[in-house]
Every structure is written in C-alpha cells, then in structure tokens.
N, CA, C and O of each residue as an XYZ file, in Angstrom:
508
protein
N      68.734    106.862    103.910
C      70.185    106.545    103.593
C      70.366    105.121    102.979
O      69.808    104.107    103.397
N      71.390    105.209    101.727
C      71.651    104.113    101.286
C      72.457    103.231    102.097
O      73.168    103.669    103.002
N      72.364    101.871    101.777
C      73.341    100.833    102.375
C      74.502    100.221    101.013
O      74.170     99.889     99.875
N      75.983    100.227    101.649
C      76.472     99.779    100.833
C      77.212     98.536    101.654
O      77.797     98.610    102.734
N      76.976     97.207    100.690
C      77.604     96.257    101.407
C      78.978     96.101    100.656
O      79.122     96.369     99.464
N      80.048     95.600    101.550
C      81.343     95.441    100.827
C      81.537     94.041    101.209
O      81.391     93.631    102.360
N      81.911     93.234    100.081
C      81.764     91.919    100.268
C      83.451     91.614    100.178
O      84.096     92.510     99.633
N      84.227     90.406    100.677
C      85.655     90.187    100.390
C      85.553     89.052     99.465
O      86.581     88.892     98.808
N      84.617     88.227     99.227
C      84.898     87.038     98.538
C      84.840     85.788     99.085
O      84.775     84.724     98.468
N      84.874     86.011    100.646
C      84.928     84.935    101.581
C      83.939     83.808    101.257
O      82.857     84.242    100.862
N      84.017     82.671    101.313
C      83.010     81.710    101.291
C      81.808     81.750    102.522
O      80.662     81.306    102.582
N      82.596     82.444    103.377
C      81.633     82.448    104.763
C      80.685     83.514    104.734
O      79.776     83.493    105.564
N      80.764     84.530    103.829
C      79.797     85.557    103.494
C      78.331     84.808    103.408
O      77.452     84.962    104.256
N      78.199     83.863    102.090
C      77.331     83.273    101.799
C      76.710     82.172    102.710
O      75.531     81.878    102.904
N      77.895     81.642    103.222
C      77.400     80.389    104.295
C      76.590     81.130    105.426
O      75.545     80.627    105.840
N      77.161     82.564    106.029
C      76.417     82.886    107.323
C      75.682     83.974    107.058
O      74.956     84.479    107.914
N      75.812     84.495    105.704
C      74.869     85.674    105.614
C      75.451     87.187    106.078
O      74.782     88.145    106.467
N      76.860     87.097    105.918
C      77.148     88.523    106.070
C      77.924     88.937    105.001
O      78.156     88.304    103.971
N      78.409     90.315    105.388
C      79.412     90.752    104.481
C      80.650     91.256    105.400
O      80.560     91.266    106.628
N      81.762     91.655    104.739
C      82.947     92.388    105.473
C      82.600     93.657    106.065
O      83.074     93.943    107.165
N      81.857     94.419    105.487
C      81.626     95.566    106.054
C      80.193     96.265    105.336
O      79.650     96.044    104.254
N      79.885     97.131    106.374
C      78.581     97.810    105.999
C      78.619     99.138    106.109
O      79.054     99.616    107.157
N      78.207     99.927    105.136
C      78.422    101.604    105.089
C      77.191    102.053    105.277
O      76.396    101.643    104.431
N      76.661    102.905    106.269
C      75.347    103.517    105.933
C      75.405    105.009    106.398
O      75.735    105.254    107.558
N      75.149    105.831    105.680
C      75.583    107.144    105.753
C      77.014    107.303    105.774
O      77.692    107.007    104.790
N      77.557    107.795    106.937
C      79.076    107.943    106.955
C      79.591    106.949    108.119
O      80.746    107.080    108.524
N      78.803    106.022    108.625
C      79.085    105.032    109.487
C      79.523    103.453    108.701
O      78.759    102.827    107.967
N      80.777    103.077    109.032
C      81.158    101.991    108.520
C      81.334    100.891    109.202
O      82.250    101.139    109.986
N      81.003     99.895    109.339
C      81.166     98.935    110.404
C      82.049     97.634    109.717
O      81.922     97.185    108.578
N      82.780     97.282    110.559
C      83.852     96.032    109.766
C      83.642     95.077    110.604
O      83.877     95.195    111.806
N      83.042     93.718    109.905
C      82.916     92.494    110.731
C      84.295     92.036    111.522
O      85.370     92.598    111.313
N      84.132     90.965    112.439
C      85.346     90.616    113.006
C      86.055     89.946    111.554
O      85.475     89.523    110.555
N      87.504     90.024    111.845
C      88.106     89.655    110.702
C      89.431     88.926    111.354
O      90.012     89.480    112.287
N      89.822     87.852    110.909
C      90.994     87.338    111.468
C      92.114     87.146    110.132
O      91.668     87.227    108.988
N      93.353     86.929    110.331
C      94.181     87.045    109.529
C      94.494     85.836    108.310
O      94.307     84.700    108.744
N      94.816     85.883    107.258
C      95.148     85.250    106.535
C      96.715     84.314    106.564
O      97.796     84.546    106.023
N      96.313     83.344    107.329
C      97.746     82.267    107.805
C      98.095     81.849    106.585
O      97.388     81.194    105.819
N      99.220     82.241    106.400
C      99.892     81.302    104.921
C     100.887     80.507    105.482
O     101.243     79.614    104.713
N     101.503     80.521    106.641
C     102.805     79.587    107.038
C     104.089     80.152    106.875
O     105.104     79.795    107.474
N     103.981     81.191    105.906
C     105.375     81.751    105.862
C     105.307     83.426    106.274
O     106.074     83.773    107.173
N     104.497     84.389    105.709
C     104.408     85.681    106.351
C     103.903     85.964    107.634
O     104.392     86.682    108.507
N     102.490     85.075    107.639
C     101.833     85.071    108.757
C     101.575     83.274    109.358
O     100.973     82.329    108.849
N     102.373     83.423    110.679
C     102.123     82.127    111.109
C     101.233     81.980    112.135
O     100.847     83.017    112.676
N     100.779     80.832    112.564
C      99.921     80.303    113.355
C     100.251     80.754    115.145
O      99.470     80.880    116.088
N     101.446     80.876    115.073
C     101.954     81.342    116.335
C     102.615     82.611    116.426
O     103.400     82.860    117.341
N     102.292     83.532    115.391
C     102.482     85.086    115.416
C     101.508     85.726    115.412
O     100.736     85.917    114.472
N     101.451     86.210    116.728
C     100.124     87.572    117.038
C     100.425     88.555    116.281
O      99.552     88.992    115.530
N     101.514     89.042    116.292
C     101.793     90.448    115.658
C     101.936     90.303    114.322
O     101.780     91.400    113.785
N     102.196     89.319    113.432
C     101.898     89.136    112.074
C     100.390     89.051    111.768
O      99.884     89.689    110.845
N      99.725     88.270    112.548
C      98.196     88.234    112.541
C      97.625     89.481    112.572
O      96.824     89.818    111.700
N      98.001     90.339    113.641
C      97.409     91.787    114.037
C      97.696     92.405    112.500
O      96.734     92.670    111.779
N      98.644     92.553    112.186
C      99.303     93.373    111.211
C      98.466     93.060    109.941
O      97.730     93.898    109.419
N      98.649     91.638    109.425
C      97.976     91.301    108.239
C      96.211     91.760    108.312
O      95.571     92.228    107.370
N      95.696     91.474    109.686
C      94.181     91.770    109.597
C      94.183     93.545    109.382
O      93.467     93.944    108.464
N      94.778     94.363    110.002
C      94.922     95.861    109.739
C      94.984     96.052    108.354
O      94.165     96.743    107.748
N      96.070     95.374    107.745
C      96.555     95.957    106.323
C      95.428     95.409    105.307
O      95.330     96.075    104.276
N      94.578     94.325    105.427
C      93.572     94.007    104.878
C      92.432     95.033    104.914
O      92.012     95.621    103.916
N      91.997     95.181    106.098
C      90.885     96.325    106.465
C      90.942     97.539    105.982
O      89.948     98.198    105.678
N      92.500     98.040    105.844
C      92.761     99.126    105.174
C      92.084     99.190    103.846
O      91.368    100.145    103.546
N      92.305     98.182    103.048
C      91.501     98.154    101.799
C      90.089     98.106    101.861
O      89.419     98.771    101.072
N      89.653     97.499    102.587
C      88.003     97.446    102.781
C      87.515     98.978    103.125
O      86.532     99.525    102.625
N      88.419     99.554    104.092
C      87.853    100.828    104.437
C      88.104    101.832    103.044
O      87.335    102.783    102.906
N      89.041    101.636    102.156
C      89.162    102.442    101.017
C      88.038    102.343    100.093
O      87.551    103.291     99.478
N      87.608    100.942    100.034
C      86.596    100.591     98.967
C      85.232    101.087     99.601
O      84.291    101.042     98.807
N      84.914    101.583    100.956
C      83.678    102.052    101.457
C      83.828    103.830    101.317
O      82.989    104.696    101.566
N      85.218    103.951    100.828
C      85.210    105.531    100.807
C      85.991    106.105    102.095
O      86.052    107.328    102.224
N      86.574    105.287    103.026
C      87.207    105.970    104.113
C      88.611    105.353    104.196
O      89.166    104.635    103.364
N      89.083    105.810    105.433
C      90.558    105.236    105.685
C      90.751    105.101    107.119
O      89.876    105.323    107.957
N      92.244    104.630    107.420
C      92.256    104.062    108.837
C      91.775    105.310    109.682
O      90.886    105.312    110.533
N      92.581    106.403    109.247
C      92.484    107.763    110.031
C      90.707    107.886    110.538
O      90.334    108.535    111.515
N      89.943    107.229    109.763
C      88.402    107.371    110.029
C      87.799    106.588    111.164
O      86.671    106.756    111.627
N      88.903    105.510    111.639
C      88.380    104.460    112.530
C      88.406    105.040    113.987
O      89.278    105.711    114.540
N      87.021    104.523    114.514
C      87.103    105.371    116.007
C      86.936    104.260    116.803
O      86.886    104.479    118.013
N      86.838    103.149    116.434
C      86.722    101.860    117.811
C      87.393    100.651    117.170
O      87.136    100.590    115.968
N      87.984     99.910    117.508
C      88.252     98.748    117.349
C      88.170     97.806    118.433
O      88.420     98.189    119.575
N      87.832     96.557    118.187
C      87.407     95.565    119.330
C      88.465     94.337    118.811
O      88.388     93.689    117.767
N      89.287     94.256    119.693
C      90.210     92.769    119.775
C      90.116     91.661    120.424
O      90.107     91.678    121.655
N      90.030     90.533    119.737
C      89.532     89.373    120.566
C      90.839     88.463    120.267
O      91.259     88.336    119.117
N      91.497     87.795    121.456
C      92.541     87.142    121.375
C      92.208     85.690    122.103
O      91.443     85.623    123.065
N      92.870     84.538    121.534
C      92.902     83.307    122.517
C      93.587     83.405    123.396
O      93.251     82.614    124.277
N      94.734     84.203    123.748
C      95.836     84.319    124.640
C      96.200     85.691    125.035
O      97.018     86.344    124.388
N      95.657     86.099    125.996
C      95.966     87.626    126.491
C      97.271     87.765    127.004
O      97.555     88.855    127.502
N      98.246     86.739    126.975
C      99.532     86.874    127.347
C     100.256     87.481    126.078
O     101.254     88.178    126.259
N      99.744     87.219    124.682
C     100.289     87.846    123.577
C      99.591     89.285    123.565
O      99.209     89.582    122.433
N      99.353     90.162    124.448
C      98.980     91.478    124.556
C      99.951     92.675    123.829
O      99.674     93.539    122.997
N     101.337     92.291    124.596
C     102.157     93.191    124.029
C     102.493     93.133    122.483
O     102.793     94.171    121.895
N     102.441     91.893    121.814
C     102.795     91.678    120.347
C     101.503     92.193    119.423
O     101.600     92.659    118.288
N     100.363     92.012    120.123
C      99.128     92.530    119.535
C      99.332     94.105    119.606
O      99.460     94.757    118.569
N      99.357     94.681    120.840
C      99.290     96.116    120.971
C     100.503     96.744    119.900
O     100.343     97.822    119.327
N     101.536     96.031    119.754
C     102.474     96.706    118.878
C     102.183     96.913    117.535
O     102.392     97.924    116.865
N     101.578     95.647    117.142
C     101.082     95.863    115.986
C      99.916     96.844    115.581
O      99.898     97.355    114.461
N      98.852     97.114    116.615
C      97.682     97.785    116.540
C      98.477     99.482    116.531
O      98.168    100.376    115.744
N      99.522     99.581    117.603
C      99.994    100.804    117.757
C     100.735    101.299    116.372
O     100.572    102.475    116.049
N     101.517    100.473    115.572
C     102.025    100.762    114.513
C     101.200    101.515    113.245
O     101.756    102.313    112.490
N      99.729    101.113    113.136
C      98.892    101.934    112.517
C      97.932    102.962    113.306
O      97.325    103.861    112.723
N      97.865    102.745    114.619
C      96.943    103.908    115.433
C      97.524    104.499    116.388
O      96.861    104.792    117.382
N      98.717    104.773    116.325
C      99.635    105.294    117.436
C      99.064    106.981    117.395
O      98.898    107.610    118.441
N      98.875    107.414    116.404
C      98.684    108.736    116.114
C      97.013    108.942    116.086
O      96.427    109.883    116.620
N      96.344    107.777    115.294
C      94.821    108.281    115.516
C      93.909    107.713    116.689
O      92.752    108.095    116.864
N      94.439    106.926    117.337
C      94.030    106.646    118.846
C      92.248    106.478    118.809
O      91.424    107.101    119.477
N      92.083    105.687    118.048
C      90.539    104.931    118.567
C      90.383    104.613    119.751
O      91.358    104.653    120.500
N      89.230    104.250    120.187
C      89.072    103.562    121.579
C      88.992    102.252    121.066
O      88.534    101.883    119.985
N      89.480    101.619    121.949
C      89.603    100.053    121.878
C      89.238     99.068    122.924
O      88.806     99.511    123.988
N      89.347     97.882    122.768
C      89.262     96.987    123.885
C      89.847     95.886    123.448
O      89.749     95.658    122.242
N      90.551     94.989    124.253
C      91.161     93.747    124.010
C      90.549     92.709    125.040
O      90.500     92.927    126.250
N      90.049     91.453    124.373
C      89.428     90.669    125.065
C      89.855     89.201    124.927
O      89.933     88.657    123.825
N      90.161     88.506    126.220
C      90.839     87.028    126.128
C      89.194     86.313    125.879
O      88.181     86.600    126.516
N      89.318     85.370    124.815
C      88.080     84.724    124.525
C      88.584     83.202    124.455
O      89.777     82.942    124.296
N      87.596     82.213    124.585
C      88.291     80.650    124.579
C      88.912     80.306    123.417
O      90.047     79.841    123.314
N      88.037     80.577    122.432
C      88.514     79.947    120.782
C      87.709     80.980    119.694
O      86.672     81.632    119.810
N      88.438     80.859    118.863
C      88.217     81.615    117.396
C      87.663     80.181    116.281
O      87.529     79.032    116.703
N      87.481     80.490    115.238
C      86.984     79.652    114.479
C      87.722     78.580    114.060
O      87.155     77.531    113.752
N      89.059     78.716    114.001
C      90.004     77.729    113.940
C      91.280     78.196    114.699
O      91.658     79.360    114.831
N      91.870     77.067    115.170
C      92.906     76.928    116.210
C      93.997     77.821    115.804
O      94.632     78.428    116.665
N      94.277     77.954    114.476
C      95.491     78.800    114.010
C      95.315     80.287    114.125
O      96.211     81.046    113.757
N      94.102     80.751    114.661
C      93.860     82.103    114.629
C      93.891     82.500    116.096
O      93.331     81.874    116.996
N      94.740     83.815    116.261
C      95.186     84.062    117.752
C      94.355     85.243    117.972
O      93.812     85.385    119.068
N      94.178     86.224    116.913
C      93.451     87.375    117.014
C      92.183     87.427    116.105
O      92.026     86.759    115.083
N      91.386     88.238    116.584
C      90.106     88.787    115.780
C      89.884     89.923    115.802
O      89.796     90.258    116.983
N      89.699     90.957    114.987
C      89.481     92.319    115.416
C      88.120     92.788    114.278
O      87.981     92.481    113.094
N      87.260     93.614    115.149
C      86.346     94.493    114.794
C      86.568     95.974    114.413
O      87.284     96.462    115.288
N      86.301     96.758    113.612
C      86.458     98.175    113.331
C      85.178     98.594    113.269
O      84.306     97.824    112.867
N      84.895     99.854    113.655
C      84.083    100.945    113.576
C      84.759    102.241    112.812
O      85.776    102.715    113.319
N      84.271    102.781    111.707
C      84.740    104.198    111.154
C      83.561    104.893    111.049
O      82.442    104.392    110.929
N      83.903    106.329    111.107
C      83.019    107.309    110.627
C      84.037    108.111    109.357
O      85.137    108.653    109.472
N      83.289    107.950    108.333
C      84.111    108.647    106.958
C      83.679    110.085    107.109
O      82.574    110.469    107.491
N      84.688    110.809    106.762
C      84.743    112.398    106.713
C      84.047    113.010    105.588
O      84.032    114.234    105.463
C-alpha cells in the first residue's frame, strides 16, 4: 500500500520529524492538533473556540487525504482542564452529533504552550 503524508507547513513538522496526517490504504491518522490562538476569534481562555478551530482545520486535512469528517471513527481529546468538558463537548458535538465516532477525553498536566487548552487526535477510515 502506498503512503500519503499530508503536511500543514508547521515548523514543528521538520523539527520533530512528523506530518499532520498519514494515509495508508483507507486509514488516516491525524496527529495531535491544537488551535491557532489569534487572540480575537480564538482566545487562550476559550475551550469552545479552540475545539471548533481544531476540527475546522482538520476537516480540510481530511479533505486533502480524500476523506471527510463523516469518515472519522475515533477522536482523542486532551485538555489541561477537565472542568472545561461542557464547552469542549459542545464544540465536538456540533460536528460529530450524527457521526458519533468513539472518543475519549483526558485531562493532562500541560500542552506544548500554556495558551492551549485542547489538543485532538483523529482516526478516519475513508470510504
């Protein structure tokens, strides 16, 4: 099977030696993704906006890989504050209410920068 690496242009990709997503066959794995915190639309204290931003961006990555959000079978959500569950769940539910992938949400001590409240990994199976 051929391998398709999907790059996002992040400087971390070369620094760490990874890509945003890998497709082999019909399986697509998407790396842990944080929001683009711009201080206006996506703020460092807004878990809903961060979750929304992540999923919007990954929707484009999945399209580049020949898939869609409807192909997502699993999400893994990491947060630095589990008390933000309702806001994270509300954003996740906006996209996945009818798709219903398996998921888990985990509180962790830190992400790569204190402005990030949420990081999400995705697994999709292209139809």
